[in-house]
KOLGU-4560 file (N, C-alpha, C; in nm, 3 decimals, padded with zeros to 5 digits):
<recs>
<n_xx: 17.088 n_yy: 07.305 n_zz: 09.317 ca_xx: 17.048 ca_yy: 07.424 ca_zz: 09.416 c_xx: 17.117 c_yy: 07.396 c_zz: 09.552 mol: A seq: 1 type: MET>
<n_xx: 17.186 n_yy: 07.504 n_zz: 09.611 ca_xx: 17.254 ca_yy: 07.503 ca_zz: 09.727 c_xx: 17.157 c_yy: 07.542 c_zz: 09.831 mol: A seq: 2 type: ASN>
<n_xx: 17.195 n_yy: 07.524 n_zz: 09.947 ca_xx: 17.111 ca_yy: 07.550 ca_zz: 10.076 c_xx: 17.061 c_yy: 07.697 c_zz: 10.091 mol: A seq: 3 type: ARG>
<n_xx: 17.154 n_yy: 07.791 n_zz: 10.063 ca_xx: 17.107 ca_yy: 07.927 ca_zz: 10.046 c_xx: 17.004 c_yy: 07.957 c_zz: 09.961 mol: A seq: 4 type: ARG>
<n_xx: 17.020 n_yy: 07.898 n_zz: 09.821 ca_xx: 16.929 ca_yy: 07.921 ca_zz: 09.731 c_xx: 16.786 c_yy: 07.856 c_zz: 09.770 mol: A seq: 5 type: GLN>
<n_xx: 16.784 n_yy: 07.730 n_zz: 09.830 ca_xx: 16.672 ca_yy: 07.662 ca_zz: 09.868 c_xx: 16.603 c_yy: 07.756 c_zz: 09.976 mol: A seq: 6 type: PHE>
<n_xx: 16.678 n_yy: 07.798 n_zz: 10.066 ca_xx: 16.612 ca_yy: 07.885 ca_zz: 10.180 c_xx: 16.555 c_yy: 08.002 c_zz: 10.113 mol: A seq: 7 type: THR>
<n_xx: 16.607 n_yy: 08.074 n_zz: 10.017 ca_xx: 16.551 ca_yy: 08.184 ca_zz: 09.949 c_xx: 16.424 c_yy: 08.162 c_zz: 09.880 mol: A seq: 8 type: ASP>
<n_xx: 16.424 n_yy: 08.049 n_zz: 09.816 ca_xx: 16.308 ca_yy: 08.004 ca_zz: 09.738 c_xx: 16.205 c_yy: 07.949 c_zz: 09.830 mol: A seq: 9 type: LYS>
<n_xx: 16.228 n_yy: 07.882 n_zz: 09.935 ca_xx: 16.134 ca_yy: 07.838 ca_zz: 10.026 c_xx: 16.060 c_yy: 07.962 c_zz: 10.107 mol: A seq: 10 type: ILE>
<n_xx: 16.145 n_yy: 08.048 n_zz: 10.132 ca_xx: 16.100 ca_yy: 08.179 ca_zz: 10.206 c_xx: 15.993 c_yy: 08.244 c_zz: 10.107 mol: A seq: 11 type: THR>
<n_xx: 16.008 n_yy: 08.251 n_zz: 09.990 ca_xx: 15.913 ca_yy: 08.314 ca_zz: 09.894 c_xx: 15.802 c_yy: 08.231 c_zz: 09.883 mol: A seq: 12 type: GLN>
<n_xx: 15.805 n_yy: 08.095 n_zz: 09.894 ca_xx: 15.683 ca_yy: 08.023 ca_zz: 09.892 c_xx: 15.601 c_yy: 08.032 c_zz: 10.025 mol: A seq: 13 type: LEU>
<n_xx: 15.674 n_yy: 08.034 n_zz: 10.128 ca_xx: 15.594 ca_yy: 08.057 ca_zz: 10.259 c_xx: 15.545 c_yy: 08.204 c_zz: 10.269 mol: A seq: 14 type: LEU>
<n_xx: 15.604 n_yy: 08.293 n_zz: 10.222 ca_xx: 15.548 ca_yy: 08.442 ca_zz: 10.219 c_xx: 15.418 c_yy: 08.429 c_zz: 10.127 mol: A seq: 15 type: ARG>
<n_xx: 15.423 n_yy: 08.365 n_zz: 10.013 ca_xx: 15.303 ca_yy: 08.373 ca_zz: 09.921 c_xx: 15.186 c_yy: 08.293 c_zz: 09.999 mol: A seq: 16 type: GLU>
<n_xx: 15.226 n_yy: 08.188 n_zz: 10.071 ca_xx: 15.116 ca_yy: 08.102 ca_zz: 10.135 c_xx: 15.051 c_yy: 08.198 c_zz: 10.237 mol: A seq: 17 type: MET>
<n_xx: 15.128 n_yy: 08.257 n_zz: 10.318 ca_xx: 15.090 ca_yy: 08.353 ca_zz: 10.427 c_xx: 14.985 c_yy: 08.465 c_zz: 10.366 mol: A seq: 18 type: ILE>
<n_xx: 15.037 n_yy: 08.514 n_zz: 10.265 ca_xx: 14.965 ca_yy: 08.625 ca_zz: 10.204 c_xx: 14.825 c_yy: 08.559 c_zz: 10.146 mol: A seq: 19 type: GLU>
<n_xx: 14.828 n_yy: 08.448 n_zz: 10.108 ca_xx: 14.708 ca_yy: 08.389 ca_zz: 10.048 c_xx: 14.610 c_yy: 08.339 c_zz: 10.165 mol: A seq: 20 type: ALA>
<n_xx: 14.655 n_yy: 08.368 n_zz: 10.291 ca_xx: 14.572 ca_yy: 08.326 ca_zz: 10.411 c_xx: 14.610 c_yy: 08.194 c_zz: 10.470 mol: A seq: 21 type: GLY>
<n_xx: 14.700 n_yy: 08.114 n_zz: 10.421 ca_xx: 14.736 ca_yy: 07.996 ca_zz: 10.482 c_xx: 14.822 c_yy: 08.014 c_zz: 10.601 mol: A seq: 22 type: ALA>
<n_xx: 14.827 n_yy: 07.914 n_zz: 10.692 ca_xx: 14.886 ca_yy: 07.916 ca_zz: 10.821 c_xx: 15.000 c_yy: 07.815 c_zz: 10.805 mol: A seq: 23 type: GLN>
<n_xx: 15.118 n_yy: 07.825 n_zz: 10.739 ca_xx: 15.217 ca_yy: 07.719 ca_zz: 10.733 c_xx: 15.310 c_yy: 07.713 c_zz: 10.848 mol: A seq: 24 type: PRO>
<n_xx: 15.343 n_yy: 07.588 n_zz: 10.879 ca_xx: 15.471 ca_yy: 07.565 ca_zz: 10.979 c_xx: 15.541 c_yy: 07.473 c_zz: 10.910 mol: A seq: 25 type: ILE>
<n_xx: 15.662 n_yy: 07.469 n_zz: 10.953 ca_xx: 15.758 ca_yy: 07.369 ca_zz: 10.896 c_xx: 15.824 c_yy: 07.284 c_zz: 10.996 mol: A seq: 26 type: PHE>
<n_xx: 15.876 n_yy: 07.158 n_zz: 10.953 ca_xx: 15.933 ca_yy: 07.056 ca_zz: 11.016 c_xx: 16.028 c_yy: 06.984 c_zz: 10.922 mol: A seq: 27 type: ASP>
<n_xx: 16.121 n_yy: 06.913 n_zz: 10.996 ca_xx: 16.227 ca_yy: 06.817 ca_zz: 10.925 c_xx: 16.298 c_yy: 06.902 c_zz: 10.821 mol: A seq: 28 type: PHE>
<n_xx: 16.362 n_yy: 07.015 n_zz: 10.860 ca_xx: 16.445 ca_yy: 07.096 ca_zz: 10.752 c_xx: 16.574 c_yy: 07.035 c_zz: 10.731 mol: A seq: 29 type: ALA>
<n_xx: 16.620 n_yy: 06.977 n_zz: 10.834 ca_xx: 16.764 ca_yy: 06.910 ca_zz: 10.828 c_xx: 16.732 c_yy: 06.786 c_zz: 10.931 mol: A seq: 30 type: LEU>
<n_xx: 16.782 n_yy: 06.671 n_zz: 10.855 ca_xx: 16.762 ca_yy: 06.529 ca_zz: 10.940 c_xx: 16.909 c_yy: 06.471 c_zz: 10.947 mol: A seq: 31 type: ARG>
<n_xx: 16.933 n_yy: 06.408 n_zz: 11.034 ca_xx: 17.055 ca_yy: 06.323 ca_zz: 11.059 c_xx: 17.029 c_yy: 06.188 c_zz: 10.979 mol: A seq: 32 type: SER>
<n_xx: 17.132 n_yy: 06.119 n_zz: 10.946 ca_xx: 17.121 ca_yy: 05.989 ca_zz: 10.889 c_xx: 17.050 c_yy: 05.894 c_zz: 10.984 mol: A seq: 33 type: ALA>
<n_xx: 17.067 n_yy: 05.898 n_zz: 11.104 ca_xx: 16.998 ca_yy: 05.815 ca_zz: 11.199 c_xx: 16.860 c_yy: 05.857 c_zz: 11.202 mol: A seq: 34 type: GLU>
<n_xx: 16.810 n_yy: 05.966 n_zz: 11.206 ca_xx: 16.669 ca_yy: 06.004 ca_zz: 11.190 c_xx: 16.607 c_yy: 05.939 c_zz: 11.059 mol: A seq: 35 type: GLU>
<n_xx: 16.679 n_yy: 05.966 n_zz: 10.956 ca_xx: 16.629 ca_yy: 05.915 ca_zz: 10.826 c_xx: 16.623 c_yy: 05.765 c_zz: 10.837 mol: A seq: 36 type: GLN>
<n_xx: 16.713 n_yy: 05.695 n_zz: 10.893 ca_xx: 16.686 ca_yy: 05.548 ca_zz: 10.896 c_xx: 16.567 c_yy: 05.515 c_zz: 10.985 mol: A seq: 37 type: ARG>
<n_xx: 16.549 n_yy: 05.596 n_zz: 11.084 ca_xx: 16.442 ca_yy: 05.553 ca_zz: 11.167 c_xx: 16.306 c_yy: 05.575 c_zz: 11.088 mol: A seq: 38 type: ARG>
<n_xx: 16.283 n_yy: 05.682 n_zz: 11.016 ca_xx: 16.183 ca_yy: 05.709 ca_zz: 10.945 c_xx: 16.149 c_yy: 05.605 c_zz: 10.826 mol: A seq: 39 type: LEU>
<n_xx: 16.282 n_yy: 05.567 n_zz: 10.775 ca_xx: 16.251 ca_yy: 05.452 ca_zz: 10.678 c_xx: 16.213 c_yy: 05.326 c_zz: 10.719 mol: A seq: 40 type: PHE>
<n_xx: 16.257 n_yy: 05.290 n_zz: 10.844 ca_xx: 16.232 ca_yy: 05.160 ca_zz: 10.906 c_xx: 16.096 c_yy: 05.161 c_zz: 10.952 mol: A seq: 41 type: ALA>
<n_xx: 16.026 n_yy: 05.276 n_zz: 10.988 ca_xx: 15.886 ca_yy: 05.272 ca_zz: 11.022 c_xx: 15.793 c_yy: 05.300 c_zz: 10.904 mol: A seq: 42 type: THR>
<n_xx: 15.840 n_yy: 05.313 n_zz: 10.770 ca_xx: 15.771 ca_yy: 05.324 ca_zz: 10.658 c_xx: 15.721 c_yy: 05.468 c_zz: 10.634 mol: A seq: 43 type: GLY>
<n_xx: 15.782 n_yy: 05.569 n_zz: 10.675 ca_xx: 15.748 ca_yy: 05.708 ca_zz: 10.673 c_xx: 15.834 c_yy: 05.776 c_zz: 10.571 mol: A seq: 44 type: LYS>
<n_xx: 15.932 n_yy: 05.701 n_zz: 10.508 ca_xx: 16.020 ca_yy: 05.763 ca_zz: 10.404 c_xx: 16.066 c_yy: 05.650 c_zz: 10.320 mol: A seq: 45 type: SER>
<n_xx: 16.087 n_yy: 05.685 n_zz: 10.188 ca_xx: 16.147 ca_yy: 05.583 ca_zz: 10.110 c_xx: 16.305 c_yy: 05.582 c_zz: 10.080 mol: A seq: 46 type: ARG>
<n_xx: 16.359 n_yy: 05.679 n_zz: 10.181 ca_xx: 16.506 ca_yy: 05.695 ca_zz: 10.175 c_xx: 16.555 c_yy: 05.625 c_zz: 10.287 mol: A seq: 47 type: CYS>
<n_xx: 16.657 n_yy: 05.540 n_zz: 10.283 ca_xx: 16.704 ca_yy: 05.481 ca_zz: 10.394 c_xx: 16.824 c_yy: 05.558 c_zz: 10.470 mol: A seq: 48 type: ASP>
<n_xx: 16.867 n_yy: 05.652 n_zz: 10.421 ca_xx: 16.960 ca_yy: 05.751 ca_zz: 10.491 c_xx: 17.119 c_yy: 05.712 c_zz: 10.447 mol: A seq: 49 type: GLY>
<n_xx: 17.128 n_yy: 05.606 n_zz: 10.385 ca_xx: 17.277 ca_yy: 05.564 ca_zz: 10.352 c_xx: 17.295 c_yy: 05.524 c_zz: 10.204 mol: A seq: 50 type: GLN>
<n_xx: 17.229 n_yy: 05.444 n_zz: 10.151 ca_xx: 17.243 ca_yy: 05.424 ca_zz: 10.012 c_xx: 17.141 c_yy: 05.522 c_zz: 09.919 mol: A seq: 51 type: ILE>
<n_xx: 17.020 n_yy: 05.532 n_zz: 09.974 ca_xx: 16.928 ca_yy: 05.612 ca_zz: 09.911 c_xx: 16.899 c_yy: 05.749 c_zz: 10.001 mol: A seq: 52 type: ASN>
<n_xx: 16.983 n_yy: 05.858 n_zz: 09.997 ca_xx: 16.980 ca_yy: 05.968 ca_zz: 10.080 c_xx: 16.873 c_yy: 06.063 c_zz: 10.056 mol: A seq: 53 type: LYS>
<n_xx: 16.813 n_yy: 06.123 n_zz: 10.160 ca_xx: 16.707 ca_yy: 06.201 ca_zz: 10.146 c_xx: 16.765 c_yy: 06.355 c_zz: 10.117 mol: A seq: 54 type: SER>
<n_xx: 16.707 n_yy: 06.434 n_zz: 10.052 ca_xx: 16.751 ca_yy: 06.570 ca_zz: 10.053 c_xx: 16.749 c_yy: 06.641 c_zz: 10.186 mol: A seq: 55 type: ARG>
<n_xx: 16.650 n_yy: 06.595 n_zz: 10.270 ca_xx: 16.648 ca_yy: 06.642 ca_zz: 10.415 c_xx: 16.786 c_yy: 06.641 c_zz: 10.485 mol: A seq: 56 type: HIS>
<n_xx: 16.881 n_yy: 06.531 n_zz: 10.444 ca_xx: 16.995 ca_yy: 06.527 ca_zz: 10.501 c_xx: 17.103 c_yy: 06.616 c_zz: 10.462 mol: A seq: 57 type: GLN>
<n_xx: 17.069 n_yy: 06.693 n_zz: 10.353 ca_xx: 17.159 ca_yy: 06.794 ca_zz: 10.302 c_xx: 17.098 c_yy: 06.944 c_zz: 10.338 mol: A seq: 58 type: GLN>
<n_xx: 16.967 n_yy: 06.942 n_zz: 10.406 ca_xx: 16.913 ca_yy: 07.066 ca_zz: 10.420 c_xx: 16.844 c_yy: 07.133 c_zz: 10.309 mol: A seq: 59 type: GLY>
<n_xx: 16.808 n_yy: 07.034 n_zz: 10.207 ca_xx: 16.763 ca_yy: 07.071 ca_zz: 10.093 c_xx: 16.613 c_yy: 07.029 c_zz: 10.044 mol: A seq: 60 type: LEU>
<n_xx: 16.533 n_yy: 07.007 n_zz: 10.169 ca_xx: 16.407 ca_yy: 06.959 ca_zz: 10.160 c_xx: 16.335 c_yy: 07.009 c_zz: 10.298 mol: A seq: 61 type: ALA>
<n_xx: 16.192 n_yy: 07.021 n_zz: 10.285 ca_xx: 16.131 ca_yy: 07.077 ca_zz: 10.410 c_xx: 15.979 c_yy: 07.020 c_zz: 10.403 mol: A seq: 62 type: LEU>
<n_xx: 15.935 n_yy: 06.966 n_zz: 10.525 ca_xx: 15.784 ca_yy: 06.934 ca_zz: 10.530 c_xx: 15.718 c_yy: 07.055 c_zz: 10.570 mol: A seq: 63 type: ASP>
<n_xx: 15.616 n_yy: 07.096 n_zz: 10.511 ca_xx: 15.536 ca_yy: 07.204 ca_zz: 10.559 c_xx: 15.390 c_yy: 07.154 c_zz: 10.592 mol: A seq: 64 type: ILE>
<n_xx: 15.331 n_yy: 07.193 n_zz: 10.710 ca_xx: 15.222 ca_yy: 07.161 ca_zz: 10.750 c_xx: 15.140 c_yy: 07.284 c_zz: 10.745 mol: A seq: 65 type: TYR>
<n_xx: 15.011 n_yy: 07.271 n_zz: 10.733 ca_xx: 14.902 ca_yy: 07.380 ca_zz: 10.757 c_xx: 14.843 c_yy: 07.361 c_zz: 10.882 mol: A seq: 66 type: LEU>
<n_xx: 14.819 n_yy: 07.483 n_zz: 10.958 ca_xx: 14.739 ca_yy: 07.479 ca_zz: 11.088 c_xx: 14.595 c_yy: 07.519 c_zz: 11.056 mol: A seq: 67 type: VAL>
<n_xx: 14.512 n_yy: 07.446 n_zz: 11.122 ca_xx: 14.368 ca_yy: 07.461 ca_zz: 11.109 c_xx: 14.318 c_yy: 07.431 c_zz: 11.238 mol: A seq: 68 type: LYS>
<n_xx: 14.236 n_yy: 07.507 n_zz: 11.283 ca_xx: 14.166 ca_yy: 07.501 ca_zz: 11.421 c_xx: 14.274 c_yy: 07.475 c_zz: 11.524 mol: A seq: 69 type: ASP>
<n_xx: 14.387 n_yy: 07.539 n_zz: 11.515 ca_xx: 14.497 ca_yy: 07.540 ca_zz: 11.604 c_xx: 14.564 c_yy: 07.403 c_zz: 11.614 mol: A seq: 70 type: ASP>
<n_xx: 14.560 n_yy: 07.323 n_zz: 11.497 ca_xx: 14.635 ca_yy: 07.202 ca_zz: 11.505 c_xx: 14.696 c_yy: 07.186 c_zz: 11.363 mol: A seq: 71 type: LYS>
<n_xx: 14.816 n_yy: 07.125 n_zz: 11.373 ca_xx: 14.889 ca_yy: 07.087 ca_zz: 11.254 c_xx: 14.814 c_yy: 06.988 c_zz: 11.178 mol: A seq: 72 type: ALA>
<n_xx: 14.808 n_yy: 07.006 n_zz: 11.044 ca_xx: 14.742 ca_yy: 06.921 ca_zz: 10.956 c_xx: 14.850 c_yy: 06.832 c_zz: 10.878 mol: A seq: 73 type: GLN>
<n_xx: 14.849 n_yy: 06.713 n_zz: 10.909 ca_xx: 14.966 ca_yy: 06.627 ca_zz: 10.866 c_xx: 14.940 c_yy: 06.580 c_zz: 10.725 mol: A seq: 74 type: TYR>
<n_xx: 14.828 n_yy: 06.585 n_zz: 10.680 ca_xx: 14.765 ca_yy: 06.565 ca_zz: 10.542 c_xx: 14.725 c_yy: 06.663 c_zz: 10.472 mol: A seq: 75 type: GLU>
<n_xx: 14.760 n_yy: 06.722 n_zz: 10.374 ca_xx: 14.690 ca_yy: 06.825 ca_zz: 10.283 c_xx: 14.573 c_yy: 06.773 c_zz: 10.188 mol: A seq: 76 type: TRP>
<n_xx: 14.487 n_yy: 06.871 n_zz: 10.185 ca_xx: 14.377 ca_yy: 06.871 ca_zz: 10.094 c_xx: 14.444 c_yy: 06.842 c_zz: 09.948 mol: A seq: 77 type: ASP>
<n_xx: 14.390 n_yy: 06.754 n_zz: 09.865 ca_xx: 14.471 ca_yy: 06.745 ca_zz: 09.740 c_xx: 14.487 c_yy: 06.843 c_zz: 09.650 mol: A seq: 78 type: LYS>
<n_xx: 14.366 n_yy: 06.932 n_zz: 09.633 ca_xx: 14.376 ca_yy: 07.037 ca_zz: 09.566 c_xx: 14.466 c_yy: 07.161 c_zz: 09.613 mol: A seq: 79 type: THR>
<n_xx: 14.460 n_yy: 07.179 n_zz: 09.732 ca_xx: 14.552 ca_yy: 07.261 ca_zz: 09.811 c_xx: 14.713 c_yy: 07.218 c_zz: 09.785 mol: A seq: 80 type: GLU>
<n_xx: 14.737 n_yy: 07.097 n_zz: 09.797 ca_xx: 14.862 ca_yy: 07.039 ca_zz: 09.779 c_xx: 14.906 c_yy: 07.066 c_zz: 09.642 mol: A seq: 81 type: ALA>
<n_xx: 14.822 n_yy: 07.035 n_zz: 09.547 ca_xx: 14.861 ca_yy: 07.038 ca_zz: 09.407 c_xx: 14.867 c_yy: 07.206 c_zz: 09.365 mol: A seq: 82 type: GLU>
<n_xx: 14.813 n_yy: 07.287 n_zz: 09.426 ca_xx: 14.825 ca_yy: 07.432 ca_zz: 09.397 c_xx: 14.966 c_yy: 07.478 c_zz: 09.442 mol: A seq: 83 type: LYS>
<n_xx: 14.987 n_yy: 07.438 n_zz: 09.566 ca_xx: 15.123 ca_yy: 07.494 ca_zz: 09.623 c_xx: 15.245 c_yy: 07.420 c_zz: 09.569 mol: A seq: 84 type: TRP>
<n_xx: 15.220 n_yy: 07.295 n_zz: 09.543 ca_xx: 15.345 ca_yy: 07.231 ca_zz: 09.468 c_xx: 15.365 c_yy: 07.281 c_zz: 09.326 mol: A seq: 85 type: HIS>
<n_xx: 15.266 n_yy: 07.309 n_zz: 09.259 ca_xx: 15.272 ca_yy: 07.368 ca_zz: 09.119 c_xx: 15.351 c_yy: 07.503 c_zz: 09.136 mol: A seq: 86 type: ALA>
<n_xx: 15.319 n_yy: 07.582 n_zz: 09.243 ca_xx: 15.414 ca_yy: 07.707 ca_zz: 09.255 c_xx: 15.523 c_yy: 07.685 c_zz: 09.307 mol: A seq: 87 type: ARG>
<n_xx: 15.559 n_yy: 07.569 n_zz: 09.401 ca_xx: 15.687 ca_yy: 07.562 ca_zz: 09.433 c_xx: 15.775 c_yy: 07.525 c_zz: 09.319 mol: A seq: 88 type: TRP>
<n_xx: 15.716 n_yy: 07.437 n_zz: 09.206 ca_xx: 15.787 ca_yy: 07.404 ca_zz: 09.115 c_xx: 15.837 c_yy: 07.512 c_zz: 09.013 mol: A seq: 89 type: MET>
<n_xx: 15.758 n_yy: 07.616 n_zz: 09.008 ca_xx: 15.776 ca_yy: 07.740 ca_zz: 08.931 c_xx: 15.893 c_yy: 07.826 c_zz: 09.003 mol: A seq: 90 type: GLU>
<n_xx: 15.877 n_yy: 07.829 n_zz: 09.128 ca_xx: 15.973 ca_yy: 07.907 ca_zz: 09.206 c_xx: 16.115 c_yy: 07.835 c_zz: 09.188 mol: A seq: 91 type: ILE>
<n_xx: 16.111 n_yy: 07.709 n_zz: 09.242 ca_xx: 16.233 ca_yy: 07.627 ca_zz: 09.244 c_xx: 16.297 c_yy: 07.588 c_zz: 09.137 mol: A seq: 92 type: SER>
<n_xx: 16.214 n_yy: 07.551 n_zz: 09.023 ca_xx: 16.262 ca_yy: 07.481 ca_zz: 08.907 c_xx: 16.270 c_yy: 07.338 c_zz: 08.910 mol: A seq: 93 type: GLY>
<n_xx: 16.199 n_yy: 07.278 n_zz: 09.018 ca_xx: 16.191 ca_yy: 07.136 ca_zz: 09.037 c_xx: 16.095 c_yy: 07.099 c_zz: 08.935 mol: A seq: 94 type: SER>
<n_xx: 16.095 n_yy: 06.957 n_zz: 08.894 ca_xx: 16.020 ca_yy: 06.932 ca_zz: 08.791 c_xx: 15.913 c_yy: 06.829 c_zz: 08.848 mol: A seq: 95 type: GLU>
<n_xx: 15.927 n_yy: 06.781 n_zz: 08.966 ca_xx: 15.834 ca_yy: 06.681 ca_zz: 09.034 c_xx: 15.825 c_yy: 06.691 c_zz: 09.164 mol: A seq: 96 type: GLU>
<n_xx: 15.724 n_yy: 06.648 n_zz: 09.242 ca_xx: 15.706 ca_yy: 06.641 ca_zz: 09.387 c_xx: 15.663 c_yy: 06.502 c_zz: 09.427 mol: A seq: 97 type: TRP>
<n_xx: 15.681 n_yy: 06.472 n_zz: 09.544 ca_xx: 15.650 ca_yy: 06.354 ca_zz: 09.604 c_xx: 15.502 c_yy: 06.337 c_zz: 09.626 mol: A seq: 98 type: ILE>
<n_xx: 15.427 n_yy: 06.264 n_zz: 09.528 ca_xx: 15.289 ca_yy: 06.270 ca_zz: 09.560 c_xx: 15.230 c_yy: 06.207 c_zz: 09.671 mol: A seq: 99 type: LYS>
<n_xx: 15.312 n_yy: 06.095 n_zz: 09.718 ca_xx: 15.266 ca_yy: 06.024 ca_zz: 09.840 c_xx: 15.296 c_yy: 06.111 c_zz: 09.959 mol: A seq: 100 type: TRP>
<n_xx: 15.364 n_yy: 06.216 n_zz: 09.958 ca_xx: 15.390 ca_yy: 06.285 ca_zz: 10.079 c_xx: 15.364 c_yy: 06.418 c_zz: 10.050 mol: A seq: 101 type: ASP>
<n_xx: 15.227 n_yy: 06.478 n_zz: 10.062 ca_xx: 15.188 ca_yy: 06.592 ca_zz: 10.033 c_xx: 15.242 c_yy: 06.710 c_zz: 10.089 mol: A seq: 102 type: THR>
<n_xx: 15.306 n_yy: 06.700 n_zz: 10.197 ca_xx: 15.372 ca_yy: 06.817 ca_zz: 10.273 c_xx: 15.506 c_yy: 06.821 c_zz: 10.249 mol: A seq: 103 type: CYS>
<n_xx: 15.557 n_yy: 06.757 n_zz: 10.154 ca_xx: 15.696 ca_yy: 06.743 ca_zz: 10.130 c_xx: 15.726 c_yy: 06.858 c_zz: 10.016 mol: A seq: 104 type: HIS>
<n_xx: 15.843 n_yy: 06.943 n_zz: 10.026 ca_xx: 15.879 ca_yy: 07.042 ca_zz: 09.938 c_xx: 16.040 c_yy: 07.037 c_zz: 09.953 mol: A seq: 105 type: PHE>
<n_xx: 16.095 n_yy: 06.996 n_zz: 09.819 ca_xx: 16.240 ca_yy: 06.964 ca_zz: 09.797 c_xx: 16.301 c_yy: 07.028 c_zz: 09.689 mol: A seq: 106 type: SER>
<n_xx: 16.425 n_yy: 07.034 n_zz: 09.685 ca_xx: 16.499 ca_yy: 07.104 ca_zz: 09.561 c_xx: 16.480 c_yy: 07.006 c_zz: 09.451 mol: A seq: 107 type: SER>
<n_xx: 16.473 n_yy: 06.876 n_zz: 09.449 ca_xx: 16.472 ca_yy: 06.798 ca_zz: 09.343 c_xx: 16.351 c_yy: 06.678 c_zz: 09.354 mol: A seq: 108 type: ASP>
<n_xx: 16.262 n_yy: 06.700 n_zz: 09.444 ca_xx: 16.155 ca_yy: 06.583 ca_zz: 09.454 c_xx: 16.191 c_yy: 06.464 c_zz: 09.532 mol: A seq: 109 type: GLY>
<n_xx: 16.310 n_yy: 06.453 n_zz: 09.591 ca_xx: 16.348 ca_yy: 06.334 ca_zz: 09.657 c_xx: 16.339 c_yy: 06.350 c_zz: 09.806 mol: A seq: 110 type: LYS>
</recs>
């Protein structure tokens, strides 16, 4: 999937989330190798940015947070995460999602 296709598909997901009453915001749409290494070094990613590159580095991944009580929720409710990830897999054709990072939506699960 290229960046344009990813953008079209993530736009569809965000629209559906909003229509369902969710308040999504996104972060980390495109990440530099340096930022990826920093996240890896602090244990916030399993990709080191050099040998194991993240889809974020290609603009093919996005972290979506939900807003509740005017604050971003960095951890999703498990049921809600499973619901939206199942829908993402239908829209994107992805076969898996990163279960340890519930806010992560990617073109291939990395």
